[in-house]
N, C-alpha and C positions, 0 to 999 in steps of 0.2 A: 272723808267719814269725821270728821270734827264736829260735823253739824246733826248728827245720827245720836239717839239713845242708844243704851247701851244692848238693849234687846236688836235692835235696828244692826249696828254693828257686829254683832255675833250672828245675825243671819249675813250679812253681807260677806263676813271672813267663809262662812261654810259652802257659802256659794261660790264661791274664789278659789275654795280650795278643790270644789265639786268640777269646776270648771278646771282646774287641771291637770284633776284626776281624768278627767275625761277625753281632754287633747294630748295622755300624756301615751306615745309610740307602744307604749307597753300595752296598750287599754286596748290600741285601734285591731291588733292584732289578735286571732281566734284562740283560743282558749283548746288544750288538747280534746275536753268535752264535748266542744262544737265542734272540731275536724271530725270528733268518731263518730258524733251525731249526722256529720255532710256524709262519710261514707257509705256510713251504714244505711242510707236514705238514697244513695243512688244505688245499693246491693239490692234492695230490695225491689226496687224501683222498675229496675230494667226485667230483672226476669217477670215480674206483674204485667208490665208493658205485654213483653214476649207473651204472656199466655191468652192475656185479652185477643193480642190480634192475632195468633194465630188458633187458639184451639176454645175459647170462649162460644157458645152458642147463643147465634143471635137472630136464629130461626132459618126458614130456608130463603126469604127474599134476599135481592142483592142488598150488601151494605159497603163501606168504606175498605172494608178489609179484604175482601173478595178476592180481587186481584190477586194480592199479595199470598193468602192461602192457598191459591191455584198454584203460583208461582212454587210455593213452600212445598205443597203436596207432591208437583212435579220431580223438584227436587231430592223430598225423601224417596218416592218410590227408585228412582233411578240408583241413589245410593244403595237403598235396602236389593236391589233385585240385580239377576248378573246378565250381562252383555250374553249374545250368540257364540262368541267366540271363547267365554271364560266357560258357560255350558257344555259346549263342546269338548272343552281342555278335561272339567271333571267327569265327563260320562265315558272319556279315552279311560282317565285313570282309574274307573269303578268307583267312584266314591259318589256319585249321581245317579240315579235310574233314569 
């Protein structure tokens, strides 16, 4: 650094300080705001992907989500419907006509 003029020496000093800051362990770790943004991104993305895959209107034609939607509709119908045994039990209790 002895051959540098004062402005170049100051610039070299600033660059060296920047390199030390960039390569320090504290600068490599994500800060709290970055972590919050990362979690929020996942929290928004997953329900959005689920909505698009299961409920968004792509028209009547077959598309890449059609098998998943058929599977989901079958599971949903089975969840919200009664088995014949459950219906018979409710009828015998007088809770269902």
